[in-house]
C-alpha atoms as one frame of an Amber mdcrd trajectory, in Angstrom:
protein
-123.993 -64.800 222.922-122.780 -61.387 221.788-119.874 -61.398 219.345-116.727
 -59.542 220.318-114.537 -58.149 217.542-111.192 -56.619 218.527-109.169 -54.145
 216.470-106.624 -56.874 215.806-109.294 -59.248 214.519-110.730 -56.442 212.396
-107.437 -56.112 210.553-107.228 -59.867 210.129-110.766 -60.063 208.722-110.083
 -57.220 206.327-106.952 -58.889 204.979-108.708 -62.241 204.606-111.945 -60.902
 203.135-110.371 -58.251 200.942-107.329 -60.094 199.684-107.319 -58.097 196.492
-107.188 -54.872 198.529-104.083 -56.083 200.349-102.552 -56.987 196.984-103.210
 -53.503 195.645-101.670 -52.024 198.783 -98.582 -54.197 198.366 -98.186 -53.010
 194.799 -98.519 -49.391 195.841 -95.922 -49.998 198.550 -93.289 -50.228 195.846
 -93.984 -46.594 194.917 -93.485 -43.298 196.689 -96.978 -43.086 198.185 -96.642
 -45.997 200.657 -97.146 -43.956 203.826-100.165 -42.082 202.490-101.744 -45.292
 201.179-101.338 -47.155 204.443-102.670 -44.186 206.384-105.758 -44.002 204.158
-106.252 -47.742 204.487-106.674 -47.336 208.230-109.982 -45.588 207.536-111.586
 -48.857 206.471-110.385 -50.577 209.629-111.621 -47.703 211.805-115.067 -47.570
 210.185-115.401 -51.335 210.534-114.396 -51.139 214.203-116.814 -48.314 215.065
-119.720 -50.061 213.328-119.045 -53.299 215.187-118.865 -51.564 218.552-121.484
 -48.828 218.272-124.026 -49.481 215.516-127.588 -49.802 216.772-127.842 -53.470
 215.750-125.187 -56.147 215.404-123.892 -56.629 211.863-122.310 -59.689 210.275
-118.632 -58.848 209.574-118.884 -60.454 206.129-121.725 -58.081 205.158-119.522
 -55.115 206.037-116.549 -56.524 204.141-118.659 -57.205 201.058-120.140 -53.726
 201.369-116.653 -52.211 201.372-115.739 -54.233 198.270-118.901 -53.123 196.460
-118.142 -49.514 197.350-114.597 -49.635 196.008-115.585 -51.202 192.707-118.480
 -48.768 192.295-115.942 -45.927 191.964-114.513 -47.486 188.769-116.874 -47.884
 185.793-120.320 -49.377 185.028-118.839 -52.689 183.874-116.615 -53.603 186.826
-118.378 -55.543 189.589-117.623 -57.180 192.894-119.495 -60.478 192.730-120.629
 -62.246 195.860-120.659 -66.063 195.594-124.312 -66.379 194.532-124.234 -63.685
 191.805-120.973 -65.181 190.530-122.733 -68.530 190.130-125.616 -66.762 188.355
-123.192 -65.188 185.898-121.577 -68.555 185.215-125.019 -70.077 184.655-125.827
 -67.314 182.180-122.709 -68.026 180.120-123.906 -71.624 179.790-126.743 -70.316
 177.639-129.972 -70.298 179.653-131.490 -68.778 182.774-134.852 -67.608 184.115
-135.708 -63.960 183.672-136.942 -61.205 181.362-134.209 -61.221 178.717-132.389
 -57.911 179.139-128.761 -56.888 179.535-128.548 -54.107 182.096-126.003 -51.670
 183.543-125.982 -48.858 186.083-125.868 -45.416 184.462-126.090 -42.236 186.526
-127.217 -44.386 189.491-130.187 -45.740 187.525-130.722 -49.255 186.244-130.438
 -48.890 182.474-131.160 -51.330 179.641-128.084 -52.130 177.599-129.977 -54.298
 175.123-132.948 -56.713 175.068-132.449 -60.307 173.918-134.651 -61.319 170.953
-137.630 -63.596 171.589-137.834 -62.810 175.312-140.517 -61.147 177.476-138.730
 -57.772 177.586-138.050 -57.829 173.844-141.652 -58.601 172.957-142.891 -55.895
 175.348-140.903 -53.266 173.441-138.125 -52.571 175.951-135.388 -50.597 174.165
-131.686 -49.873 174.709-131.356 -46.830 176.953-134.652 -47.420 178.774-134.269
 -46.677 182.475-135.915 -49.178 184.807-136.882 -46.761 187.550-138.920 -49.204
 189.639-139.119 -52.944 190.262-142.355 -54.014 191.964-142.994 -50.376 192.827
-139.632 -49.848 194.552-137.131 -47.319 193.199-133.962 -48.672 191.573-131.934
 -45.495 192.121-128.621 -46.463 193.677-129.528 -50.167 193.625-126.515 -52.410
 193.050-126.424 -54.282 189.754-126.401 -57.681 191.427-129.385 -56.786 193.626
-131.257 -55.630 190.519-130.506 -58.906 188.748-131.774 -60.848 191.754-135.059
 -58.926 191.684-135.555 -59.327 187.939-134.721 -63.004 187.717-136.880 -65.759
 189.078-138.659 -68.987 188.289-140.195 -69.213 184.810-143.922 -68.472 184.934
-143.689 -65.958 187.776-144.448 -62.290 187.185-142.579 -59.093 187.918-143.690
 -55.487 187.429-141.151 -52.989 186.124-141.554 -49.280 185.470-139.539 -47.872
 182.583-138.957 -44.452 181.120-137.373 -43.389 177.851-136.456 -40.081 176.263
-139.518 -40.251 173.998-141.911 -40.918 176.891-143.856 -38.216 178.673-144.883
 -40.551 181.491-143.323 -43.719 182.970-144.682 -47.000 181.622-145.587 -49.961
 183.865-144.984 -53.409 182.354-146.161 -56.651 183.956-143.860 -59.315 182.521
-143.887 -63.070 182.958-140.441 -64.586 183.446-139.328 -67.292 181.027-136.372
 -69.617 180.690-134.075 -67.455 178.608-132.233 -69.466 175.980-129.648 -67.407
 174.163-129.634 -68.361 170.511-126.712 -67.515 168.299-127.693 -66.816 164.700
-130.830 -66.187 162.667-130.635 -66.262 158.899-132.646 -66.372 155.725-132.134
 -65.898 152.000-134.016 -63.010 150.431-135.551 -63.359 146.974-133.014 -60.999
 145.393-130.022 -63.288 146.052-129.217 -61.294 149.183-128.433 -63.191 152.359
-129.568 -61.947 155.759-127.688 -62.980 158.920-128.586 -61.689 162.383-125.941
 -62.288 165.042-127.770 -62.170 168.373-124.766 -62.609 170.648-121.158 -63.768
 170.310-121.290 -67.174 171.974-119.041 -70.174 171.368-121.421 -71.323 168.592
-121.819 -68.035 166.708-118.882 -68.367 164.325-119.786 -71.948 163.370-123.500
 -71.192 162.941-122.775 -68.136 160.806-120.429 -70.074 158.507-123.089 -72.754
 158.089-125.651 -70.140 157.040-123.243 -68.407 154.653-122.249 -71.694 153.016
-125.935 -72.395 152.436-126.415 -68.911 150.940-123.388 -69.369 148.705-124.853
 -72.597 147.345-127.996 -70.599 146.483-125.996 -67.993 144.563-125.719 -65.223
 147.148-124.724 -61.891 145.586-124.874 -59.617 148.658-125.129 -59.848 152.420
-126.872 -57.948 155.226-125.146 -58.546 158.562-127.499 -57.499 161.368-125.761
 -56.579 164.639-128.653 -54.604 166.125-129.241 -55.303 169.830-126.195 -57.588
 169.941-124.559 -56.881 173.347-121.268 -58.596 172.509-119.904 -61.703 174.163
-116.663 -63.559 173.526-113.849 -61.414 172.107-112.256 -64.254 170.149-115.588
 -65.052 168.474-116.153 -61.421 167.430-112.651 -61.452 165.936-113.361 -64.773
 164.224-116.526 -63.369 162.645-114.650 -60.291 161.394-111.920 -62.444 159.849
-114.471 -64.105 157.573-114.954 -60.783 155.745-111.380 -59.447 155.616-108.163
 -60.326 153.818-104.447 -59.405 153.642-103.925 -59.978 157.384-105.760 -56.729
 158.127-105.991 -55.547 161.724-109.374 -56.377 163.277-108.959 -54.784 166.710
-106.310 -54.178 169.329-106.435 -53.963 173.102-104.293 -51.918 175.434-104.324
 -51.501 179.196-102.439 -49.786 181.979-100.637 -53.006 182.890-100.760 -54.751
 179.530 -99.016 -54.128 176.237-100.839 -53.626 172.976-102.294 -56.909 171.710
-103.337 -57.074 168.061-105.916 -59.374 166.486-105.545 -59.765 162.731-107.397
 -61.387 159.849-106.040 -64.186 157.704-104.586 -63.876 154.208-108.052 -64.285
 152.700-111.412 -64.560 154.405-113.933 -66.789 152.582-116.360 -63.874 152.115
-113.858 -61.023 151.855-115.304 -59.797 148.547-119.049 -60.161 148.997-120.876
 -56.766 148.958-122.141 -56.155 152.459-124.212 -53.800 154.620-123.938 -53.937
 158.423-126.919 -52.861 160.545-126.250 -51.361 163.993-128.162 -49.489 166.687
-127.874 -48.302 170.280-128.027 -51.893 171.511-124.968 -52.942 169.480-122.165
 -53.173 172.026-118.721 -54.583 172.700-118.127 -57.450 170.212-120.653 -55.921
 167.810-118.649 -52.710 167.828-115.455 -54.658 167.130-116.983 -56.141 163.979
-118.657 -52.885 162.891-115.513 -50.829 163.557-113.315 -53.193 161.541-115.734
 -53.206 158.602-115.966 -49.407 158.641-112.260 -48.642 159.081-111.292 -50.969
 156.220-114.100 -49.585 153.997-115.303 -53.164 153.791-119.020 -52.574 154.338
-121.588 -49.819 154.614-122.779 -49.220 158.177-126.428 -48.254 158.498-128.570
 -47.464 161.551-127.936 -45.462 164.722-124.869 -44.850 166.888-123.744 -47.937
 168.806-123.683 -48.324 172.585-120.034 -47.444 173.275-118.646 -50.317 175.355
-115.040 -50.726 174.338-113.484 -52.386 177.330-112.252 -55.828 178.329-113.400
 -57.353 181.617-111.500 -60.121 183.393-113.188 -62.279 186.045-110.824 -62.827
 188.976-111.691 -65.456 191.634-111.502 -64.237 195.237-111.616 -65.858 198.666
-114.820 -67.481 199.865-116.249 -68.076 196.400-116.578 -64.384 195.520-115.209
 -62.806 192.359-114.118 -59.539 190.817-115.184 -58.561 187.322-112.597 -55.908
 186.533-111.993 -53.729 183.484-108.363 -54.433 182.567-108.031 -53.016 179.064
-109.776 -51.039 176.342-110.044 -52.025 172.724-109.566 -49.835 169.692-110.650
 -50.072 166.062-108.009 -50.600 163.341-107.825 -46.811 162.800-107.111 -46.307
 166.510-110.555 -45.050 167.442-111.477 -45.395 171.078-115.246 -45.818 171.122
-115.879 -46.083 174.877-118.836 -43.930 175.892-117.924 -40.961 178.085-120.044
 -41.202 181.234-120.160 -37.412 181.636-120.931 -36.328 178.069-122.684 -39.475
 176.886-120.641 -39.386 173.677-119.084 -42.508 172.228-119.844 -45.531 170.114
-119.542 -45.963 166.370-121.474 -43.562 164.173-122.770 -45.402 161.075-122.092
 -44.142 157.554-125.818 -43.581 157.128-127.874 -42.679 160.195-131.412 -44.018
 160.065-133.533 -43.272 163.123-136.339 -45.658 164.067-139.218 -44.666 166.344
-140.279 -46.811 169.292-143.480 -47.790 167.513-141.551 -48.860 164.407-139.094
 -50.865 166.495-141.888 -52.782 168.230-143.544 -53.502 164.879-140.247 -54.791
 163.452-139.730 -57.068 166.448-143.198 -58.545 166.170-142.689 -59.281 162.516
-139.322 -60.907 163.213-140.958 -63.243 165.713-143.674 -64.044 163.162-141.015
 -64.805 160.537-138.849 -67.024 162.710-141.358 -68.489 165.130-140.371 -70.520
 168.155-138.300 -72.978 166.130-135.815 -70.181 165.256-136.056 -71.080 161.554
-137.669 -68.778 158.969-141.134 -69.807 157.857-141.364 -70.566 154.157-144.419
 -68.324 153.730-142.305 -65.209 154.339-139.699 -64.735 151.682-140.151 -61.481
 149.819-138.257 -58.518 151.189-141.231 -56.358 150.189-143.205 -58.077 152.956
-140.767 -56.893 155.615-141.580 -53.637 157.432-138.017 -53.289 158.707-137.008
 -49.933 157.209-133.290 -50.464 157.900-133.310 -53.884 156.235-135.215 -52.475
 153.267-132.676 -49.678 152.849-129.775 -52.135 153.116-131.267 -54.280 150.351
-131.712 -51.193 148.166-128.033 -50.296 148.552-126.943 -53.839 147.747-129.141
 -53.941 144.655-127.740 -50.609 143.498-124.146 -51.790 144.000-121.138 -49.487
 144.461-121.157 -49.670 148.274-117.554 -50.737 148.709-114.488 -48.533 149.020
-116.457 -45.818 150.788-114.402 -43.281 152.708-114.557 -43.222 156.485-116.944
 -40.418 157.534-115.232 -37.318 158.895
């Protein structure tokens, strides 16, 4: 039987399916633009009505409603998303710490699926996928204009199954096809080892609920071994929980210093401060960053740099300085909405400008790494840590490590005099 949708039922469906839209309209009604807003809102109802009556094939009303929601959110920023019920469940599964896929954080940039950062010890990481790589095809089909949630659906799948992606990077003359086997992606928190020169090395992979605790455990172990300096590696760390990034920063600051503050159009300034004395507030430290260091990583790096607490070494960070809130909607859907931006203690807004591409935190010392060097470093890291995530005893000397950034960090720590550096102009 053919479905009949009247104009009255169209309006009812729109209000039920797009409850957040009606809420926004109600808010706007309190202002001077009520008539214009309501008039513009009729367009959605009219388009819906014409499609239902005249489109060449019958469409499910829910598909049209979801399409309208996707379209609205797409006009905002790369990090806001309308989440249909299934993708919302996928996101919740991911926050629990494991899922099946390739191991990459992605975003839409200039209508192309773009790698935000690869997760260590995953298929994409081992294949040499880098931050900024554009995934231009999945199984031979173009990703231009593809929604983020549709891209995630295509990339994820049962462990052991294969997917072919085509990537391109600024350094590449031709696109590169990669046939990757999906794995169960388990997001670890911290990797650490003590170098021979009494210098501790801690790599924070992501800011999960366990990161702060795992880092403290590693640092306590280093302290018992007589640690005299620390390398904090935030490369390819995409962020995570805001409170955990703040908690990590507090371990290295004192005097109730400001770590970060957030501010939004509808929210007042909220400050996050350190304690009177962090347990490692005086240890000489170098922080490693790169283009895959985002969000929470930039909070930590920005606080260390603004307070002249550590030397930052590497390449400019990603430039994601915004707070997303997940709002439940009717029918099991959700809205991941940017509600505030965060700023470093010196008031620097580090959000990347979508038009100019500028943003992020520029390290005190810029050290570029080629794609070939990056892949070599990754392979050696996997050899050092192995599948058990613990460093193998046979690899201890820093001279054995081909990681040029780590080598340079150790040299600075050995030389001393890295604290109280002025913020670069």
